[in-house]
All heavy atoms as TSV, in Angstrom:
chain	resi	resn	atom	element	x	y	z
A	1	MET	N	N	214.543	99.172	82.238
A	1	MET	CA	C	214.571	100.125	83.401
A	1	MET	C	C	215.982	100.692	83.555
A	1	MET	O	O	216.986	99.834	83.512
A	1	MET	CB	C	214.104	99.442	84.627
A	1	MET	CG	C	214.064	100.275	85.813
A	1	MET	SD	S	213.199	99.413	87.194
A	1	MET	CE	C	214.277	99.959	88.498
A	2	THR	N	N	216.140	101.973	83.644
A	2	THR	CA	C	217.410	102.525	83.736
A	2	THR	C	C	217.765	102.622	85.279
A	2	THR	O	O	217.042	102.932	86.153
A	2	THR	CB	C	217.408	103.970	83.266
A	2	THR	OG1	O	217.001	103.902	81.868
A	2	THR	CG2	C	218.731	104.628	83.296
A	3	MET	N	N	219.133	102.275	85.507
A	3	MET	CA	C	219.615	102.323	86.847
A	3	MET	C	C	219.971	103.756	87.195
A	3	MET	O	O	220.402	104.591	86.397
A	3	MET	CB	C	220.786	101.505	86.818
A	3	MET	CG	C	221.588	101.320	88.131
A	3	MET	SD	S	223.154	100.270	87.988
A	3	MET	CE	C	222.873	99.260	86.602
A	4	ASP	N	N	219.783	104.186	88.498
A	4	ASP	CA	C	220.042	105.488	88.846
A	4	ASP	C	C	221.613	105.614	89.010
A	4	ASP	O	O	222.322	104.619	89.213
A	4	ASP	CB	C	219.249	105.861	90.149
A	4	ASP	CG	C	219.732	105.114	91.332
A	4	ASP	OD1	O	220.790	105.414	91.954
A	4	ASP	OD2	O	218.950	104.104	91.716
A	5	HIS	N	N	222.105	106.836	88.992
A	5	HIS	CA	C	223.552	107.050	89.088
A	5	HIS	C	C	224.210	106.555	90.407
A	5	HIS	O	O	225.320	106.036	90.316
A	5	HIS	CB	C	223.852	108.505	88.912
A	5	HIS	CG	C	223.436	109.105	87.618
A	5	HIS	ND1	N	223.875	108.683	86.523
A	5	HIS	CD2	C	222.516	110.152	87.307
A	5	HIS	CE1	C	223.401	109.357	85.485
A	5	HIS	NE2	N	222.454	110.198	85.936
A	6	LYS	N	N	223.452	106.615	91.542
A	6	LYS	CA	C	224.046	106.190	92.793
A	6	LYS	C	C	224.216	104.724	92.690
A	6	LYS	O	O	225.295	104.106	93.121
A	6	LYS	CB	C	223.053	106.584	93.925
A	6	LYS	CG	C	223.611	106.279	95.274
A	6	LYS	CD	C	222.610	106.720	96.340
A	6	LYS	CE	C	223.136	106.473	97.711
A	6	LYS	NZ	N	222.341	106.968	98.792
A	7	THR	N	N	223.257	104.000	92.226
A	7	THR	CA	C	223.392	102.520	92.080
A	7	THR	C	C	224.422	102.084	91.151
A	7	THR	O	O	225.214	101.275	91.381
A	7	THR	CB	C	221.997	101.921	91.700
A	7	THR	OG1	O	221.052	102.219	92.668
A	7	THR	CG2	C	222.071	100.419	91.607
A	8	GLU	N	N	224.522	102.810	89.981
A	8	GLU	CA	C	225.523	102.509	88.998
A	8	GLU	C	C	226.880	102.668	89.457
A	8	GLU	O	O	227.772	101.818	89.344
A	8	GLU	CB	C	225.250	103.304	87.738
A	8	GLU	CG	C	226.182	103.033	86.583
A	8	GLU	CD	C	225.850	103.817	85.386
A	8	GLU	OE1	O	225.064	104.837	85.398
A	8	GLU	OE2	O	226.491	103.622	84.303
A	9	MET	N	N	227.070	103.786	90.207
A	9	MET	CA	C	228.468	104.081	90.753
A	9	MET	C	C	228.798	103.046	91.821
A	9	MET	O	O	229.899	102.617	91.850
A	9	MET	CB	C	228.448	105.552	91.385
A	9	MET	CG	C	228.338	106.550	90.193
A	9	MET	SD	S	228.068	108.267	90.903
A	9	MET	CE	C	229.591	108.694	91.427
A	10	LYS	N	N	227.866	102.693	92.630
A	10	LYS	CA	C	228.137	101.551	93.632
A	10	LYS	C	C	228.504	100.353	92.924
A	10	LYS	O	O	229.555	99.700	93.404
A	10	LYS	CB	C	226.991	101.323	94.545
A	10	LYS	CG	C	227.246	100.299	95.614
A	10	LYS	CD	C	226.162	99.988	96.459
A	10	LYS	CE	C	226.447	98.960	97.631
A	10	LYS	NZ	N	227.348	97.961	97.319
A	11	GLN	N	N	227.760	99.931	91.936
A	11	GLN	CA	C	228.137	98.659	91.297
A	11	GLN	C	C	229.539	98.776	90.634
A	11	GLN	O	O	230.267	97.720	90.681
A	11	GLN	CB	C	227.072	98.352	90.230
A	11	GLN	CG	C	225.722	97.867	90.879
A	11	GLN	CD	C	224.715	97.412	89.858
A	11	GLN	OE1	O	224.762	97.742	88.674
A	11	GLN	NE2	N	223.635	96.862	90.355
A	12	LEU	N	N	229.884	99.891	89.974
A	12	LEU	CA	C	231.224	100.011	89.403
A	12	LEU	C	C	232.203	99.943	90.449
A	12	LEU	O	O	233.380	99.314	90.331
A	12	LEU	CB	C	231.242	101.395	88.621
A	12	LEU	CG	C	230.611	101.345	87.361
A	12	LEU	CD1	C	230.459	102.774	86.747
A	12	LEU	CD2	C	231.307	100.521	86.330
A	13	ARG	N	N	232.073	100.685	91.598
A	13	ARG	CA	C	233.004	100.649	92.712
A	13	ARG	C	C	233.281	99.133	93.192
A	13	ARG	O	O	234.379	98.711	93.375
A	13	ARG	CB	C	232.675	101.516	93.898
A	13	ARG	CG	C	232.824	103.000	93.580
A	13	ARG	CD	C	232.668	103.824	94.947
A	13	ARG	NE	N	231.402	103.565	95.539
A	13	ARG	CZ	C	230.398	104.349	95.301
A	13	ARG	NH1	N	230.335	105.356	94.483
A	13	ARG	NH2	N	229.218	104.070	95.881
A	14	ASP	N	N	232.136	98.456	93.423
A	14	ASP	CA	C	232.264	97.078	93.867
A	14	ASP	C	C	232.961	96.219	92.959
A	14	ASP	O	O	233.812	95.415	93.288
A	14	ASP	CB	C	230.845	96.535	94.137
A	14	ASP	CG	C	230.123	97.199	95.381
A	14	ASP	OD1	O	230.835	97.880	96.159
A	14	ASP	OD2	O	228.936	96.999	95.506
A	15	GLU	N	N	232.634	96.374	91.582
A	15	GLU	CA	C	233.294	95.568	90.562
A	15	GLU	C	C	234.819	95.867	90.445
A	15	GLU	O	O	235.614	94.904	90.373
A	15	GLU	CB	C	232.569	95.716	89.227
A	15	GLU	CG	C	233.118	94.709	88.255
A	15	GLU	CD	C	232.277	94.744	87.005
A	15	GLU	OE1	O	231.329	95.582	86.807
A	15	GLU	OE2	O	232.684	94.032	86.027
A	16	LEU	N	N	235.128	97.101	90.449
A	16	LEU	CA	C	236.493	97.501	90.401
A	16	LEU	C	C	237.304	97.138	91.617
A	16	LEU	O	O	238.378	96.680	91.502
A	16	LEU	CB	C	236.540	99.013	90.182
A	16	LEU	CG	C	236.179	99.480	88.713
A	16	LEU	CD1	C	235.860	100.951	88.799
A	16	LEU	CD2	C	237.233	99.074	87.781
A	17	ASN	N	N	236.689	97.139	92.830
A	17	ASN	CA	C	237.335	96.840	94.001
A	17	ASN	C	C	237.605	95.287	94.016
A	17	ASN	O	O	238.720	94.794	94.345
A	17	ASN	CB	C	236.519	97.187	95.233
A	17	ASN	CG	C	236.648	98.516	95.606
A	17	ASN	OD1	O	237.722	99.260	95.306
A	17	ASN	ND2	N	235.642	99.129	96.202
A	18	GLN	N	N	236.648	94.443	93.527
A	18	GLN	CA	C	236.839	93.060	93.544
A	18	GLN	C	C	237.972	92.655	92.465
A	18	GLN	O	O	238.737	91.878	92.843
A	18	GLN	CB	C	235.419	92.399	92.980
A	18	GLN	CG	C	235.565	90.928	92.780
A	18	GLN	CD	C	234.399	90.324	92.168
A	18	GLN	OE1	O	233.451	91.069	91.744
A	18	GLN	NE2	N	234.304	89.023	92.115
A	19	HIS	N	N	237.881	93.306	91.319
A	19	HIS	CA	C	238.873	92.923	90.377
A	19	HIS	C	C	240.295	93.519	90.779
A	19	HIS	O	O	241.279	92.833	90.447
A	19	HIS	CB	C	238.538	93.472	88.955
A	19	HIS	CG	C	237.480	92.565	88.346
A	19	HIS	ND1	N	237.526	91.382	87.912
A	19	HIS	CD2	C	236.033	92.871	88.180
A	19	HIS	CE1	C	236.399	90.848	87.459
A	19	HIS	NE2	N	235.444	91.761	87.675
A	20	GLY	N	N	240.352	94.620	91.411
A	20	GLY	CA	C	241.654	95.141	91.878
A	20	GLY	C	C	242.211	94.202	92.961
A	20	GLY	O	O	243.427	94.058	92.908
A	21	TYR	N	N	241.368	93.644	93.792
A	21	TYR	CA	C	241.879	92.762	94.775
A	21	TYR	C	C	242.438	91.486	94.100
A	21	TYR	O	O	243.541	91.045	94.452
A	21	TYR	CB	C	240.645	92.443	95.784
A	21	TYR	CG	C	241.126	91.344	96.791
A	21	TYR	CD1	C	241.765	91.794	97.908
A	21	TYR	CD2	C	240.762	89.991	96.672
A	21	TYR	CE1	C	242.229	90.843	98.866
A	21	TYR	CE2	C	241.196	89.162	97.702
A	21	TYR	CZ	C	241.891	89.545	98.775
A	21	TYR	OH	O	242.273	88.646	99.816
A	22	ARG	N	N	241.698	90.914	93.164
A	22	ARG	CA	C	242.183	89.797	92.465
A	22	ARG	C	C	243.489	90.079	91.795
A	22	ARG	O	O	244.361	89.257	91.604
A	22	ARG	CB	C	241.129	89.275	91.515
A	22	ARG	CG	C	239.841	88.773	92.158
A	22	ARG	CD	C	238.949	88.159	91.145
A	22	ARG	NE	N	239.455	86.957	90.650
A	22	ARG	CZ	C	239.381	85.731	91.255
A	22	ARG	NH1	N	238.722	85.617	92.419
A	22	ARG	NH2	N	239.855	84.668	90.686
A	23	TYR	N	N	243.626	91.158	91.196
A	23	TYR	CA	C	244.850	91.641	90.453
A	23	TYR	C	C	245.997	91.779	91.355
A	23	TYR	O	O	247.138	91.262	91.140
A	23	TYR	CB	C	244.493	92.818	89.593
A	23	TYR	CG	C	245.720	93.253	88.777
A	23	TYR	CD1	C	245.841	92.785	87.472
A	23	TYR	CD2	C	246.568	94.187	89.175
A	23	TYR	CE1	C	246.836	93.139	86.666
A	23	TYR	CE2	C	247.720	94.513	88.351
A	23	TYR	CZ	C	247.816	94.058	87.101
A	23	TYR	OH	O	248.814	94.443	86.262
A	24	TYR	N	N	245.872	92.743	92.392
A	24	TYR	CA	C	247.004	93.163	93.182
A	24	TYR	C	C	247.290	92.214	94.316
A	24	TYR	O	O	248.468	92.030	94.632
A	24	TYR	CB	C	246.781	94.605	93.805
A	24	TYR	CG	C	246.688	95.651	92.810
A	24	TYR	CD1	C	245.566	96.247	92.350
A	24	TYR	CD2	C	247.886	96.102	92.230
A	24	TYR	CE1	C	245.573	97.265	91.384
A	24	TYR	CE2	C	247.930	97.096	91.280
A	24	TYR	CZ	C	246.810	97.629	90.825
A	24	TYR	OH	O	246.810	98.692	89.867
A	25	VAL	N	N	246.272	91.673	94.938
A	25	VAL	CA	C	246.520	90.829	96.149
A	25	VAL	C	C	246.694	89.356	95.808
A	25	VAL	O	O	247.610	88.693	96.213
A	25	VAL	CB	C	245.372	90.942	97.093
A	25	VAL	CG1	C	245.589	90.150	98.376
A	25	VAL	CG2	C	245.301	92.478	97.589
A	26	LEU	N	N	245.766	88.871	94.990
A	26	LEU	CA	C	245.870	87.434	94.648
A	26	LEU	C	C	246.675	87.173	93.435
A	26	LEU	O	O	246.886	85.950	93.076
A	26	LEU	CB	C	244.441	86.997	94.406
A	26	LEU	CG	C	243.382	87.123	95.523
A	26	LEU	CD1	C	242.032	86.567	95.071
A	26	LEU	CD2	C	243.792	86.391	96.839
A	27	ASP	N	N	246.999	88.148	92.697
A	27	ASP	CA	C	247.817	87.917	91.527
A	27	ASP	C	C	247.085	87.003	90.502
A	27	ASP	O	O	247.703	86.092	89.947
A	27	ASP	CB	C	249.223	87.403	91.728
A	27	ASP	CG	C	250.138	87.570	90.641
A	27	ASP	OD1	O	249.941	88.394	89.657
A	27	ASP	OD2	O	251.137	86.757	90.539
A	28	ASN	N	N	245.806	87.122	90.376
A	28	ASN	CA	C	244.954	86.263	89.651
A	28	ASN	C	C	243.857	87.133	88.916
A	28	ASN	O	O	242.595	86.974	89.306
A	28	ASN	CB	C	244.352	85.236	90.502
A	28	ASN	CG	C	243.580	84.209	89.720
A	28	ASN	OD1	O	243.657	84.104	88.544
A	28	ASN	ND2	N	242.634	83.603	90.503
A	29	PRO	N	N	244.246	87.927	87.909
A	29	PRO	CA	C	243.202	88.856	87.289
A	29	PRO	C	C	242.270	88.011	86.559
A	29	PRO	O	O	242.555	86.928	86.056
A	29	PRO	CB	C	244.096	89.756	86.452
A	29	PRO	CG	C	245.417	89.011	86.144
A	29	PRO	CD	C	245.660	88.089	87.470
A	30	GLN	N	N	240.973	88.464	86.589
A	30	GLN	CA	C	239.942	87.853	85.827
A	30	GLN	C	C	239.343	88.653	84.832
A	30	GLN	O	O	238.328	88.262	84.240
A	30	GLN	CB	C	238.847	87.437	86.852
A	30	GLN	CG	C	239.284	86.492	87.960
A	30	GLN	CD	C	239.559	85.100	87.395
A	30	GLN	OE1	O	238.825	84.524	86.813
A	30	GLN	NE2	N	240.822	84.740	87.684
A	31	MET	N	N	239.928	89.896	84.518
A	31	MET	CA	C	239.410	90.779	83.575
A	31	MET	C	C	240.690	91.363	82.799
A	31	MET	O	O	241.686	91.690	83.470
A	31	MET	CB	C	238.675	91.836	84.308
A	31	MET	CG	C	238.337	93.068	83.537
A	31	MET	SD	S	237.599	94.398	84.588
A	31	MET	CE	C	235.981	93.650	84.914
A	32	PRO	N	N	240.563	91.528	81.480
A	32	PRO	CA	C	241.668	92.222	80.784
A	32	PRO	C	C	241.821	93.653	81.309
A	32	PRO	O	O	240.917	94.371	81.652
A	32	PRO	CB	C	241.218	92.196	79.407
A	32	PRO	CG	C	240.054	91.231	79.292
A	32	PRO	CD	C	239.508	91.176	80.648
A	33	ASP	N	N	243.075	94.146	81.198
A	33	ASP	CA	C	243.422	95.531	81.630
A	33	ASP	C	C	242.548	96.552	80.922
A	33	ASP	O	O	242.075	97.516	81.640
A	33	ASP	CB	C	244.839	95.798	81.382
A	33	ASP	CG	C	245.822	95.118	82.395
A	33	ASP	OD1	O	245.311	94.521	83.327
A	33	ASP	OD2	O	247.006	95.059	82.095
A	34	PHE	N	N	242.221	96.410	79.594
A	34	PHE	CA	C	241.525	97.380	78.908
A	34	PHE	C	C	240.078	97.501	79.370
A	34	PHE	O	O	239.496	98.544	79.376
A	34	PHE	CB	C	241.588	97.128	77.385
A	34	PHE	CG	C	240.793	95.982	76.930
A	34	PHE	CD1	C	239.410	96.100	76.643
A	34	PHE	CD2	C	241.366	94.739	76.762
A	34	PHE	CE1	C	238.714	94.958	76.163
A	34	PHE	CE2	C	240.672	93.542	76.337
A	34	PHE	CZ	C	239.312	93.776	76.003
A	35	GLU	N	N	239.508	96.338	79.911
A	35	GLU	CA	C	238.134	96.376	80.401
A	35	GLU	C	C	238.198	96.915	81.803
A	35	GLU	O	O	237.202	97.851	82.028
A	35	GLU	CB	C	237.575	94.918	80.443
A	35	GLU	CG	C	236.190	94.848	81.042
A	35	GLU	CD	C	235.113	95.479	80.172
A	35	GLU	OE1	O	235.418	95.821	79.053
A	35	GLU	OE2	O	234.000	95.668	80.727
A	36	TYR	N	N	239.102	96.696	82.616
A	36	TYR	CA	C	239.276	97.449	83.919
A	36	TYR	C	C	239.343	98.858	83.679
A	36	TYR	O	O	238.621	99.718	84.354
A	36	TYR	CB	C	240.474	96.876	84.695
A	36	TYR	CG	C	240.590	97.535	85.999
A	36	TYR	CD1	C	240.057	96.898	87.138
A	36	TYR	CD2	C	241.358	98.636	86.250
A	36	TYR	CE1	C	240.136	97.438	88.388
A	36	TYR	CE2	C	241.418	99.184	87.433
A	36	TYR	CZ	C	240.922	98.641	88.479
A	36	TYR	OH	O	241.038	99.179	89.739
A	37	ASP	N	N	240.205	99.276	82.760
A	37	ASP	CA	C	240.394	100.711	82.547
A	37	ASP	C	C	239.047	101.402	81.919
A	37	ASP	O	O	238.835	102.525	82.374
A	37	ASP	CB	C	241.508	100.964	81.519
A	37	ASP	CG	C	242.796	100.500	81.988
A	37	ASP	OD1	O	243.054	100.387	83.244
A	37	ASP	OD2	O	243.789	100.396	81.233
A	38	ARG	N	N	238.312	100.686	81.193
A	38	ARG	CA	C	237.058	101.199	80.573
A	38	ARG	C	C	236.037	101.485	81.676
A	38	ARG	O	O	235.425	102.500	81.847
A	38	ARG	CB	C	236.497	100.212	79.647
A	38	ARG	CG	C	235.186	100.734	78.911
A	38	ARG	CD	C	234.489	99.786	78.116
A	38	ARG	NE	N	233.901	98.622	79.000
A	38	ARG	CZ	C	232.851	98.706	79.639
A	38	ARG	NH1	N	232.143	99.915	79.721
A	38	ARG	NH2	N	232.385	97.748	80.406
A	39	LEU	N	N	235.962	100.469	82.675
A	39	LEU	CA	C	235.097	100.702	83.821
A	39	LEU	C	C	235.550	101.842	84.739
A	39	LEU	O	O	234.730	102.610	85.322
A	39	LEU	CB	C	234.951	99.267	84.680
A	39	LEU	CG	C	234.362	98.137	83.953
A	39	LEU	CD1	C	234.412	96.941	84.802
A	39	LEU	CD2	C	232.907	98.412	83.675
A	40	LEU	N	N	236.812	101.919	84.907
A	40	LEU	CA	C	237.363	103.032	85.767
A	40	LEU	C	C	237.140	104.338	85.199
A	40	LEU	O	O	236.676	105.160	85.854
A	40	LEU	CB	C	238.925	102.760	85.880
A	40	LEU	CG	C	239.602	103.654	86.879
A	40	LEU	CD1	C	238.967	103.490	88.367
A	40	LEU	CD2	C	241.038	103.384	87.004
A	41	ARG	N	N	237.189	104.463	83.874
A	41	ARG	CA	C	236.927	105.721	83.129
A	41	ARG	C	C	235.421	106.089	83.280
A	41	ARG	O	O	235.061	107.267	83.553
A	41	ARG	CB	C	237.301	105.662	81.724
A	41	ARG	CG	C	238.751	106.015	81.425
A	41	ARG	CD	C	239.137	106.047	79.990
A	41	ARG	NE	N	238.620	105.121	79.137
A	41	ARG	CZ	C	239.364	103.946	78.974
A	41	ARG	NH1	N	240.540	103.678	79.461
A	41	ARG	NH2	N	238.913	102.996	78.109
A	42	GLU	N	N	234.588	105.019	83.207
A	42	GLU	CA	C	233.216	105.271	83.364
A	42	GLU	C	C	232.853	105.741	84.773
A	42	GLU	O	O	232.116	106.677	84.881
A	42	GLU	CB	C	232.498	103.883	83.116
A	42	GLU	CG	C	230.913	104.020	83.088
A	42	GLU	CD	C	230.243	102.605	82.754
A	42	GLU	OE1	O	230.967	101.774	82.093
A	42	GLU	OE2	O	229.112	102.544	83.109
A	43	LEU	N	N	233.488	105.164	85.759
A	43	LEU	CA	C	233.183	105.665	87.125
A	43	LEU	C	C	233.845	107.059	87.281
A	43	LEU	O	O	233.115	107.935	87.937
A	43	LEU	CB	C	234.005	104.774	88.110
A	43	LEU	CG	C	233.816	105.153	89.644
A	43	LEU	CD1	C	232.364	105.249	90.057
A	43	LEU	CD2	C	234.646	104.234	90.505
A	44	GLU	N	N	235.005	107.364	86.767
A	44	GLU	CA	C	235.613	108.720	86.785
A	44	GLU	C	C	234.632	109.713	86.214
A	44	GLU	O	O	234.375	110.767	86.748
A	44	GLU	CB	C	236.940	108.782	86.068
A	44	GLU	CG	C	237.908	108.089	86.928
A	44	GLU	CD	C	239.256	107.932	86.100
A	44	GLU	OE1	O	239.241	107.961	84.875
A	44	GLU	OE2	O	240.238	107.708	86.741
A	45	GLU	N	N	234.025	109.440	85.027
A	45	GLU	CA	C	233.094	110.342	84.360
A	45	GLU	C	C	231.802	110.536	85.181
A	45	GLU	O	O	231.333	111.703	85.331
A	45	GLU	CB	C	232.685	109.770	82.955
A	45	GLU	CG	C	233.860	109.782	82.079
A	45	GLU	CD	C	233.586	109.101	80.717
A	45	GLU	OE1	O	232.507	108.529	80.545
A	45	GLU	OE2	O	234.531	109.003	79.953
A	46	LEU	N	N	231.322	109.458	85.823
A	46	LEU	CA	C	230.157	109.627	86.666
A	46	LEU	C	C	230.478	110.437	87.906
A	46	LEU	O	O	229.654	111.233	88.291
A	46	LEU	CB	C	229.715	108.264	87.075
A	46	LEU	CG	C	228.836	107.526	85.995
A	46	LEU	CD1	C	228.687	106.068	86.467
A	46	LEU	CD2	C	227.487	108.233	85.684
A	47	GLU	N	N	231.683	110.309	88.426
A	47	GLU	CA	C	232.089	111.129	89.629
A	47	GLU	C	C	232.222	112.627	89.299
A	47	GLU	O	O	231.847	113.443	90.081
A	47	GLU	CB	C	233.307	110.498	90.260
A	47	GLU	CG	C	233.130	109.273	90.935
A	47	GLU	CD	C	234.262	108.635	91.622
A	47	GLU	OE1	O	235.436	109.125	91.346
A	47	GLU	OE2	O	234.181	107.634	92.380
A	48	VAL	N	N	232.650	112.899	88.075
A	48	VAL	CA	C	232.830	114.275	87.688
A	48	VAL	C	C	231.458	114.826	87.428
A	48	VAL	O	O	231.130	115.961	87.859
A	48	VAL	CB	C	233.677	114.398	86.383
A	48	VAL	CG1	C	233.509	115.730	85.758
A	48	VAL	CG2	C	235.158	114.045	86.704
A	49	ALA	N	N	230.547	114.153	86.815
A	49	ALA	CA	C	229.178	114.575	86.534
A	49	ALA	C	C	228.367	114.596	87.812
A	49	ALA	O	O	227.393	115.541	87.894
A	49	ALA	CB	C	228.500	113.697	85.545
A	50	HIS	N	N	228.711	113.840	88.800
A	50	HIS	CA	C	227.818	113.798	90.109
A	50	HIS	C	C	228.762	113.753	91.227
A	50	HIS	O	O	228.834	112.817	92.012
A	50	HIS	CB	C	226.958	112.514	90.100
A	50	HIS	CG	C	226.134	112.372	88.822
A	50	HIS	ND1	N	224.952	113.120	88.641
A	50	HIS	CD2	C	226.272	111.668	87.739
A	50	HIS	CE1	C	224.437	112.797	87.567
A	50	HIS	NE2	N	225.198	111.939	86.926
A	51	PRO	N	N	229.511	114.900	91.537
A	51	PRO	CA	C	230.446	114.932	92.551
A	51	PRO	C	C	229.802	114.719	93.948
A	51	PRO	O	O	230.564	114.233	94.916
A	51	PRO	CB	C	231.072	116.319	92.529
A	51	PRO	CG	C	230.114	117.118	91.675
A	51	PRO	CD	C	229.419	116.211	90.751
A	52	ASP	N	N	228.537	115.043	94.150
A	52	ASP	CA	C	227.907	114.750	95.405
A	52	ASP	C	C	227.726	113.229	95.730
A	52	ASP	O	O	227.580	112.821	96.810
A	52	ASP	CB	C	226.463	115.305	95.439
A	52	ASP	CG	C	225.625	114.917	94.205
A	52	ASP	OD1	O	226.084	114.963	93.048
A	52	ASP	OD2	O	224.405	114.589	94.478
A	53	LEU	N	N	227.844	112.386	94.690
A	53	LEU	CA	C	227.830	110.862	94.887
A	53	LEU	C	C	229.197	110.303	94.934
A	53	LEU	O	O	229.315	109.030	95.135
A	53	LEU	CB	C	226.955	110.316	93.698
A	53	LEU	CG	C	225.532	110.810	93.595
A	53	LEU	CD1	C	224.861	110.168	92.413
A	53	LEU	CD2	C	224.752	110.493	94.926
A	54	ALA	N	N	230.287	111.017	94.670
A	54	ALA	CA	C	231.629	110.450	94.688
A	54	ALA	C	C	231.994	110.193	96.138
A	54	ALA	O	O	231.579	110.813	97.028
A	54	ALA	CB	C	232.583	111.445	94.027
A	55	ARG	N	N	232.869	109.173	96.292
A	55	ARG	CA	C	233.237	108.818	97.656
A	55	ARG	C	C	234.822	108.904	97.744
A	55	ARG	O	O	235.514	108.608	96.709
A	55	ARG	CB	C	232.862	107.327	97.873
A	55	ARG	CG	C	231.289	107.177	97.974
A	55	ARG	CD	C	230.933	105.769	98.210
A	55	ARG	NE	N	231.799	105.196	99.244
A	55	ARG	CZ	C	231.459	104.121	99.976
A	55	ARG	NH1	N	230.238	103.656	99.970
A	55	ARG	NH2	N	232.278	103.636	100.914
A	56	ALA	N	N	235.378	109.297	98.868
A	56	ALA	CA	C	236.781	109.301	99.115
A	56	ALA	C	C	237.446	108.055	98.840
A	56	ALA	O	O	238.649	107.956	98.524
A	56	ALA	CB	C	236.970	109.919	100.496
A	57	ASP	N	N	236.779	106.819	99.099
A	57	ASP	CA	C	237.480	105.558	98.947
A	57	ASP	C	C	237.206	104.931	97.588
A	57	ASP	O	O	237.353	103.761	97.370
A	57	ASP	CB	C	237.021	104.573	100.022
A	57	ASP	CG	C	235.476	104.304	99.966
A	57	ASP	OD1	O	234.736	105.013	99.244
A	57	ASP	OD2	O	235.063	103.368	100.611
A	58	SER	N	N	236.794	105.706	96.634
A	58	SER	CA	C	236.556	105.295	95.208
A	58	SER	C	C	237.833	104.766	94.646
A	58	SER	O	O	238.917	105.282	94.783
A	58	SER	CB	C	236.057	106.396	94.426
A	58	SER	OG	O	235.920	106.029	93.061
A	59	PRO	N	N	237.716	103.643	93.842
A	59	PRO	CA	C	238.879	103.074	93.020
A	59	PRO	C	C	239.431	104.179	92.079
A	59	PRO	O	O	240.561	104.156	91.684
A	59	PRO	CB	C	238.269	101.933	92.294
A	59	PRO	CG	C	237.059	101.581	92.988
A	59	PRO	CD	C	236.546	102.817	93.703
A	60	ALA	N	N	238.562	105.189	91.649
A	60	ALA	CA	C	238.963	106.186	90.827
A	60	ALA	C	C	239.936	107.173	91.514
A	60	ALA	O	O	240.618	107.883	90.701
A	60	ALA	CB	C	237.746	106.912	90.290
A	61	LYS	N	N	240.023	107.127	92.846
A	61	LYS	CA	C	240.960	108.108	93.473
A	61	LYS	C	C	242.075	107.365	94.123
A	61	LYS	O	O	242.949	108.026	94.681
A	61	LYS	CB	C	240.192	108.676	94.639
A	61	LYS	CG	C	238.979	109.533	94.179
A	61	LYS	CD	C	238.286	110.354	95.213
A	61	LYS	CE	C	237.085	111.138	94.907
A	61	LYS	NZ	N	236.713	111.336	93.520
A	62	ARG	N	N	242.226	106.065	93.804
A	62	ARG	CA	C	243.292	105.332	94.263
A	62	ARG	C	C	244.390	105.192	93.374
A	62	ARG	O	O	244.116	105.044	92.104
A	62	ARG	CB	C	242.823	103.879	94.571
A	62	ARG	CG	C	243.304	103.183	95.951
A	62	ARG	CD	C	242.758	101.961	96.261
A	62	ARG	NE	N	241.316	101.975	96.493
A	62	ARG	CZ	C	240.497	101.098	95.960
A	62	ARG	NH1	N	240.817	99.997	95.282
A	62	ARG	NH2	N	239.147	101.175	96.164
A	63	VAL	N	N	245.641	105.178	93.784
A	63	VAL	CA	C	246.778	105.099	92.967
A	63	VAL	C	C	247.167	103.662	92.690
A	63	VAL	O	O	247.620	103.261	91.571
A	63	VAL	CB	C	247.960	105.776	93.536
A	63	VAL	CG1	C	249.206	105.602	92.671
A	63	VAL	CG2	C	247.670	107.349	93.645
A	64	GLY	N	N	247.060	102.822	93.652
A	64	GLY	CA	C	247.436	101.331	93.363
A	64	GLY	C	C	246.654	100.386	94.305
A	64	GLY	O	O	245.603	100.845	94.851
A	65	GLY	N	N	247.171	99.314	94.502
A	65	GLY	CA	C	246.422	98.345	95.342
A	65	GLY	C	C	247.349	97.937	96.500
A	65	GLY	O	O	248.394	98.380	96.750
A	66	GLU	N	N	246.901	96.902	97.226
A	66	GLU	CA	C	247.747	96.304	98.305
A	66	GLU	C	C	248.892	95.546	97.687
A	66	GLU	O	O	248.794	94.978	96.605
A	66	GLU	CB	C	246.967	95.278	99.195
A	66	GLU	CG	C	245.673	95.860	99.929
A	66	GLU	CD	C	244.961	94.891	100.691
A	66	GLU	OE1	O	245.661	93.841	101.182
A	66	GLU	OE2	O	243.654	94.946	100.553
A	67	ALA	N	N	249.984	95.575	98.311
A	67	ALA	CA	C	251.123	94.867	97.870
A	67	ALA	C	C	251.026	93.414	98.119
A	67	ALA	O	O	250.467	92.918	99.022
A	67	ALA	CB	C	252.443	95.377	98.428
A	68	LEU	N	N	251.613	92.592	97.144
A	68	LEU	CA	C	251.643	91.148	97.354
A	68	LEU	C	C	252.558	90.859	98.506
A	68	LEU	O	O	253.518	91.524	98.851
A	68	LEU	CB	C	252.147	90.435	96.079
A	68	LEU	CG	C	251.265	90.521	94.845
A	68	LEU	CD1	C	252.094	89.873	93.669
A	68	LEU	CD2	C	250.003	89.648	95.109
A	69	SER	N	N	252.236	89.764	99.228
A	69	SER	CA	C	253.023	89.365	100.365
A	69	SER	C	C	254.391	88.648	99.883
A	69	SER	O	O	255.260	88.412	100.731
A	69	SER	CB	C	252.224	88.436	101.265
A	69	SER	OG	O	251.879	87.276	100.518
A	70	GLN	N	N	254.545	88.341	98.721
A	70	GLN	CA	C	255.607	87.611	98.175
A	70	GLN	C	C	256.807	88.661	97.791
A	70	GLN	O	O	256.621	89.611	97.191
A	70	GLN	CB	C	255.349	86.775	96.952
A	70	GLN	CG	C	254.223	85.856	97.316
A	70	GLN	CD	C	253.466	85.335	96.097
A	70	GLN	OE1	O	253.199	86.100	95.120
A	70	GLN	NE2	N	253.018	84.086	96.218
């Protein structure tokens, strides 16, 4: 069964947000950079193809993450 674009984009956003938090805030990445970048490009492509489903808070529109407290 194929996932619809809205669901796929939500899952990508959720996964990228989770990994971004682990990377930027916890300083404990759980995914190689190239895999994160691949997922981010996938989300960017979906947002271009389906701009009506893109969100302003998308990881594809963010420049960085939260700064570490240290």
